[in-house]
N, C-alpha and C positions, 0 to 999 in steps of 0.2 A: 141906679140909686147907690149912694155912698153909705156903707154900713157904719153904725156907731161903734162897732166892735171890729178889731183887726181881722180880716178874712183868714180862715184856716189855711195853713200851708202844710201839705203832707204828700209824700210820694209813696205809692203802693201800700197805703195804710189808711183806709177810710171806709165809710158806709154810704152806699147809695140806696135810696128807696124810691120805688115807682108806685104812684097811686093811680090806679086805673079803674075802669068799669068792667065787671065780669062779662065776658062775651064780646068784648070789643076787638079781639084779636091781638091784644097786647102781649100775651104770654110768650109767644114765639119770639117777638122782638126783644123782650126783656131777657130771655134766655140767651139770645144771640149776643147781647151786651156782655153777659157774664162769661160766656164761653170765649169771647174775643180776648178778654183780659187773661183768662186761663191759658189761651194759646200763646200769649205773650210771656208765659213762664211765671205768672204771678198767681198764687193760690187765691181762690174765691170760695165763698160759702153762701150760696143763694138759698132763700127760703120763700116759698110761695104761700101767701096768706089769702085764702079765698073763701067765699061764702058758700053755704050749703044750698045754693039754688043754681039754675042753669045760666041765667044772665040777668044783668040789670043792677045788681048790688055792687058795693065797692069791693075791690080786690087790691092787694098790695104784693109787691115783689121786692124783697130786700136782698141786696148783694153786699156782703162784707169782703173787702179787698184787703188781704193781709200777706205781705211778703214773708213775714215770720211764720205764717202757716196756721194762725189761730182760726179754727173752724166753728167755734161756738158764736152765738149772737153776742155782740159787744154791748148793745144798748145805745140809744141815741142815733141820730142821722146827720151826716155831714152834707149830703146833697140830696134834696128832695125833688123828684121829678113829679110835679103836681099836675096830673092830667084829669082829675076828677073834681069838678066844682062842688059836688056834694060833700066831699070830705076835706075841703080846703082848710077850714079852720083847725081841725085836729091835726092835719098833716103839717101845717106851718108851725104848730106848737112843738112838734117833735124835733125840729132842727136845732142842732147844737149852736150856741152863740158863736158867731163868726162863720157859720155855715152858709150854704148856697141853696137858693130856691129857683128851680128851672120851671118855667110854665109857658103856656101858649098865650101870647099877649095879643092875639088877633082882636080881642075885645078888651076895652079898658077896664081896669079894676080899681075900686076906690082905695085911696091911700091907707085907710084903716085896716085893709086886709093884709098889709105887709108888716114886717118887723124891722126896726131900725138897726138891729144887730146882725142882720142877714144880708148877704149879697144877692140881689135880684137879677135873674137872667131871663129875659123875655125873648121868645122866638115866635114869630107869627105863623105857626104851623098850619092852622086852618086856612089862612089867606093863601099860603103857598099851595096847599092842596087844591083849593077851589080854583086857583088859576091854572093848575096843571092837569087836573083830572075832572072828567064829567060824571063818572059813575060814583054815586054816594058810597057804595061799599069800598071802592078803591080809595076814595078819600080817607075813609076811616083806617083801613088797613095800612096804607102807605104812610099815613101820618105817624104810625108807630115806628116804622123803619126810619122815617125822617128824623125823629128825635134821637134815635140811636146814632145817626150820622152827625147830628149837632153835638151830641155828647162826645163823639170821637174827636172832634176838633177841640172841644173845651178841656178834655182830659188827656189829650195826646194818645188816644188809642189808635193803633195802626189800622187805617181803613182797608189795607190789602188783606189783613187777617179776617176782617168782617166779610169782605167780598168772597174769600175762600169758604167761609162758613155758609154764606148764602148759597154758593155753588153746591155745597154738599147737601144742603137742605132741599134744594130744588133740582137735584140731578135727574129725578124721574119726571120733572115738570119743567123742562127747559124754557118754555114760554114765559114762565114767571121770573126767571133769573134776571133778565135785563131790566124789567120794571122795578124790581126790588133794589138792584144796584143803583139805578137812577134816583130812586127815592132816598137812598142812603146819601148820595152825593148832593142832592138838593138841600138836605138839612145841613150837611157839613159845609157846603159852599156858602150858605147864607151866614153862618157863624164866622167863617173866615173873612167874609167881606164886611160884616157889620159890627162884630163884637171883639173886645180884647180877648185874646186867647194865647196860651191856655190859662185856666184859672189856677188857684192855689193848690187844688187837688190834681195830681197827675199820675199817670200810669207809665212806668218805665220798664222796658224789657228786662227780664230777670231769668234766673234758672233755678227757681225755688219749687217747682212742681215735681221734678224728677220723674220717676217711672210710675207715679201714682195714677189711678184711674178715677173717672168721674162717673158715678152711677147712683141710681136710686136704690134704697134699701129693699123695696118690694121686688124689684127685678133681681137683685142679688139673692134674696131669699128664695125666689122661684127657681133660680139656677141651682142653688144649694139643694133644693128638693129633687131636682133631676139627678144631680151627682150623688145624692144620698140614696138613690134607688127607688124613689116614689114612682108608682105607676097609676095611682088612683087619686084624684082630687074631686071631692064633692063640696060645693060651696053655694052660698047665696049672696048676691051683691050687697055690700055694705061699705060705706066710706069709713076708714081710708084703706081698706084691705083689698078692694076689688081688683086693682091692677096687679096684685100678686098672682091671683088665679089666672088672669088673662095672660100674664107673662109666662106662667108655667105652661099653659096651653101652647103658646108660641114656641117655647123651647122644645116641648115634646114633639111638635110637628116637624121640628128640625132633627131632633136626636132620638126620638122614640118611634120612628117609622122604619120598618125593615125593607130589605131590597125589593120585595114584591109590592111595596107600597101599602102594606097593612099597618094600621096603628097598633102599637104595643102599649097603649095607655088609655085611660078613661078619665075624661073631665066632664063632670055632671053638674049642671046648674040646677040645684034642687028647688022645690017650691018654697022652702023656708030653711032656717038654720037647724030646726029640729030634724028635718029629713036629711039634711046634709051630714050631720054628725052621726045619724043612724047608719047611713051608707058607709061612712068611714069605719065605724065600729064593726060592721059586717065584713068589710073588706079586710080589716086588720085581723079579725078572727080567722079568716080564710087564708091568711098567710101573705097577703099583699102589703106592701108598704103604702099606706094611705094617709092623707091629711085633709084638713079643712083649714080655710083661712077666714078670719072674721074679725070683729071688734067687740067691745064690751057688751053691747046689747045682744049680740049673737051668742056670746058665752053664757049670758043669763038664760037664754032659751035652751041651750045645750046641756044644762046642768044634770038632768036626769040621766041622759046617755053617758055623760062624763062619769057619773057615779057608777053606772053599770060597767063601763070599761075598767074602772079602778077595781071594783069588787070581783068582777069576772076575770080580771087580769088579761086584758086585751090590748095589744100595742096600738096607740093612737097618737098622732101628732097634730097639734093645734097651733097655728100661727096667728097670734093675736096682735094686730096692729092697733094699738090703743089710741083712744080719743077721749075728749072730755065727757064726763058723765055727771050725775046718774041719768036714768031714763034714756031718751035719745040724745040728751046732752048737747054738746057742741060737735057735730059730726066732722067739721073741717078744722078743728083745733086740736092741738096735741096735749097729751097729759100722760103721766104714768099712773093711771087711775084704776087699774084692774089687778093690782098685785094680790090683795087679799082675796078678791073674788076668784082668782085662778088658783092660788095656793091651796084654798080649802073648798074648791068648787064641788057642788052637789050637797045633798043632805047627808046627815050622819057624820061619822069620823072619817075624813078623807084628807090626804096630803099629796100634793102633786109636784112633780119636778118642773121648775121654771128656769128658763135660760134667758139671760139679759144681754143681747148684743149691743155694742156701743156704736157701730157704724156698719156700712154695707158689707165690708169684708167679713165681720163677725155674723152678719145676717146670713151670708153664704155658708160660713163654717158651721154655725149653730143649727141652721136648718138641716144640713146634711147630718150633723151629729145627732140631732133629735131622733132620727129614725133608728140609729144604732141603740140609743138609750131606751127608746120605747120597746124595741125588741128584747134588749138585754134584761130590762126590768119588767117587761110585760105590763105596761101601765101607760096612761096618758102622759104626754110630755108637751109643755107649752113653750113656744118661742115668743118672748115678750118684746116685740118691737113697738114702735109708736109712729104717729103721723110724721113727726119731725125727721125720723130716719127713713121711714117707708116711702114718703111721697116727695122728698127733696133730694136733689142730686148732691152727692158729697164726695170729696176727695178721700181716697183710702188706698191702702196697699193693694197691689194686684192679687187676685184670687190664686190660690195654689191648691193643687190636688196631686196626691201620690197615686199613680196608676197601679201601683202594687197593692194599694189598700183594698182590703176585703171587708165586706159588710159583716157586722156582728149581729147575727140572727138570734143569739141567745140560746137558751136551753130548749132545743127542739129535738125530740127523740125520733130517731129514724126507724124504718122498718127492720133494719138489721139489729138494732139495739133491742127492739121489741121481741124479735125472734130469738134473741140470745137468752130470753127469760128474765131480762131486767125488769124490776118492779116499776110499774107506772101508776103513780097516784097523783092526779092532776094538781092538787093543792097541798102537797106535802113538801116540807122543807127537808131535803136530804143532804144539802151541802152546808147548812148553817148560815147562808146569806139571805134567807127569806124568800128566795126566788125558786119557785117550783119548776118542774119540767112540763112541757106541753107537747102536743102533737098537732100537726096540720091535718085538716080533713083529707081523707083518702090515703093516709100514710100506710095503713095496713088493713087487709080485708076483715080481720076479726079481733085485732088487738089495738089498744091505745085510744079507744073511743071513750068519750065522757060526755056528760050532759052539762051544757053551759047555762047557768042560771044567774039571776040577780038576787036570789034569796040565799040564806045561809046553808052551808053544807059541811060535810066532814072532809078530811084530806083526800078521800077517794072520789070526791065530787058528788056524793050521795046526799040528797036533801036531809037536813038535820036542823032541828031547833034546840038541840042540847046546848046549854050555856057553855060547856067546856069546849065544844067544837067551834062555837062562835068566837070565844076568847082566843083559842089557838090561831084561828085564821086572822083575827085582827092584830094580834101580836106579831104574827109572821109578816103581815103587811108593814108593820112598823120596822121590823128588822130589815126588810127590803129597802125601806126608805133610808135606813142607816147605811146600807150598802151603797146607795146612790151617792152618798157624800164623797166617796172616793172616785166616782165615775164621771161626775159633772165637771165642767170647766172650773178651775180653781180661781180664787180671788187674785187680783193683781195689786201688790203693795208698793208704795213709794214712800221712802223715808226722807225726812228733811235733813239738810246738811248739818244742822245743829240739833241737839236733843229737843224734842217737842212734847209739851204737856198736853197738847190738843191733837185730836185726830179727826178725820172726816171720812165718812162712808158714803159712797155714791154708786150709781149704776146706770146702765143704758145710755140714753141720749144726753144725759147730764154731763157726760164725760168731757167733751171738748171745752165747755164753759168752766168746768171744775179745774182742768189743767191750767187754764189762764188765770183763774181766781187765785190759785196757789202762788203764782208769781206776783200778783198784786199784793197778797198778804205778806209775802217775803219782803217786798219793797217797803212795807210799813213796819218791818221788824217782827212780824208774827210768824213763828215757825209752826208748821202743821204737817203731820204725816197723813197719808191718804190710803184708802183701801177701796178698790173698785170691785164690787161684788158682781160675779158673772153668773151665778146660779143659786137656786134654792133646791134641795136643802143646803144649809150653810155648813161648811166644814169647821172643825174646831179652831182653825186659824183665825176665823172671824171673832170668836169669843176671846182668843188671846190678844187680838188687836185692841178690842174694847178694854180689856183688863189692863193693858199697858199704858193707858192714858187717863188723865184726870176727868176729861170729858170728851165725848165724840159727837161731832155734828153729823147728822144724817140728812143729806141733801137729796131732795126728791121733788117731783112735780105732781103733787096732789094735795088736797086740803088736809087730809087726816093723818099724814105721816104713816102711810101703809107699810113701808119697809121697816120703819122704826117699830111699829106694832108687831110685825113678824119677828123681829130680833128679840124684843122683850118676851114675846110668847114662847119662842123656841128655846131661848137660853135662860129665861127667868132672871134677866138682868134688871137691876134697879132702873126704872124709867128715867130718873133724874140724871143718870149718867149719859143719856142719849138726848142730845139737843136737836130738835127738829128745825130744819131750814127748808121752808116750803114755798113753792112757787106754783100757782095754779090758775093764771088768767088765760090760759090757752095758747100763749106765745111761748116759744122755747126759752128756757132759763138763760140768764146772761151771767158773764163773769162778774160784772159790776154788782149784780144783785147778790150773788153768793158772797163775794168779798165784803160787801157792805153789811150783810146780815151777820156774818161771822164776827166782824170787828165790833158791831153793836152789842152782840151777846157777850163777847169777851170784856168789853168795857163795863157792861152791867155787872158781870161777875166780879171784876176787880173792885167796883164801887161797893158791892155788897160786902166783900171781904174787908174792905176798909172800915165800913160801918161797924161790922162785928168786932174788929180789932179795937176800934176806938171805944166801943161799948165795954169790952172786956177790960180795957185800960182804965 
């Protein structure tokens, strides 16, 4: 079919989206496609969009190819690989004018199902499979590899690279190697013989990946827990965090088993989230570095234990891989939806430390750092990842670890210190930082003991309902939170080349799209300074950044502007100065969305100023 729009022409800069059926075996083939381009030295950013069931519903896999290294979702699709008749209509709509539609044309489709401004590429995948394979399961699985082969011819992806990847994938199952390579070349050969190739979208070998690694955020966080000294994980399965606990167990089996074969770790799948956080609190009280991993609904169930850990001052690390809410929400869609729920988790007056990693490398670093912070501050610490980071492979800088680094266990009084006659008052601020001294169970036979309770007490840990004792304790906890401001990861600022009246605050997985959006805005003559927040509590530099600009856009992925609310609440800032840019449909935010929203709000602001000026005149 000849398109009514000139076909897109682009090398190493386009978006391919695969539309499949969940459970069809397409995931490994789609990942093979993305990794092949990566092996050719071209950065890719894949995202798996899948349903919250086992099989049968639609699933998508989007691969952004960007030699410039943009890793956020761009928005729009240049090549749609439409393998699911159920979603055909919505998939075709997504294609950019001049884009390409690849489909299985074994059965004819009515002309009304196509677009005049899109190049149609039909390959009879089912016919080829039926003629080659007798087994129905083989037909389905090898059809996936076959379309990868067809795409390799259309896009000039090196087939030798794909063959190498197939060899790596099936090195423990050599019998599957030859059939997969055969299916790859069946698809490739058909295109080479029957279709014009390559198309306007092409992959050219480059050297733009460098030494970066390709890893999921959940695996990175799990490894960070190992390096951070964690020995106890208690968890209950919940999407999208389950793979984090599974990865931790895998790493522990490799790194936490002694020479005699004894496990030096405990991974416990509890009966529910309440039990899991209870186990973690108990382990933390006993001196172990312990964590749980969960998502929003799990945090909701954990609230009472979180409050106990906060008030009894027990180190706890919680890795929250956020998803869409409320209630069970959208289990397999991403959002930054638990910011307020975690910042003030539990009943009464509580404030918790939150860490916001932007990519797998920071998932590794922040997971490890969380245990130091929890011990130093004697409090729960949340690592706020999300599905987009946690369950998608992302390019990032290699992990680094200083072997000379020692763990910060905080203020733990030893038996020698107790024997010296040093005063031990479990909940007394003796250093002015709000952090009391503690002891571990069994430190001394008759000194340093105290009763741990969730009810109010005096500085010596004795039960008390005196108002003065309660106020002392609550004010001390606030002072400890102030101390945390200098201990948490500090914000990262980026200044425009020219003076900017506007600023933008963002955090977490919004980061890659935000970086690209700034360039779009600069191209349109809009200067903007940015500040990436990496932790709560906010240091004073965040207040200074807001004060230095006429207006600050707060970009986040939830409906209610939760970080914006936190900024207003903590700093007492005029809400009108913080302009919410909100994206919450469950897909990762795009640079196009951010830039468009900022330009629209700036245009409205200029229009209002003009009206005021004309009215005054």
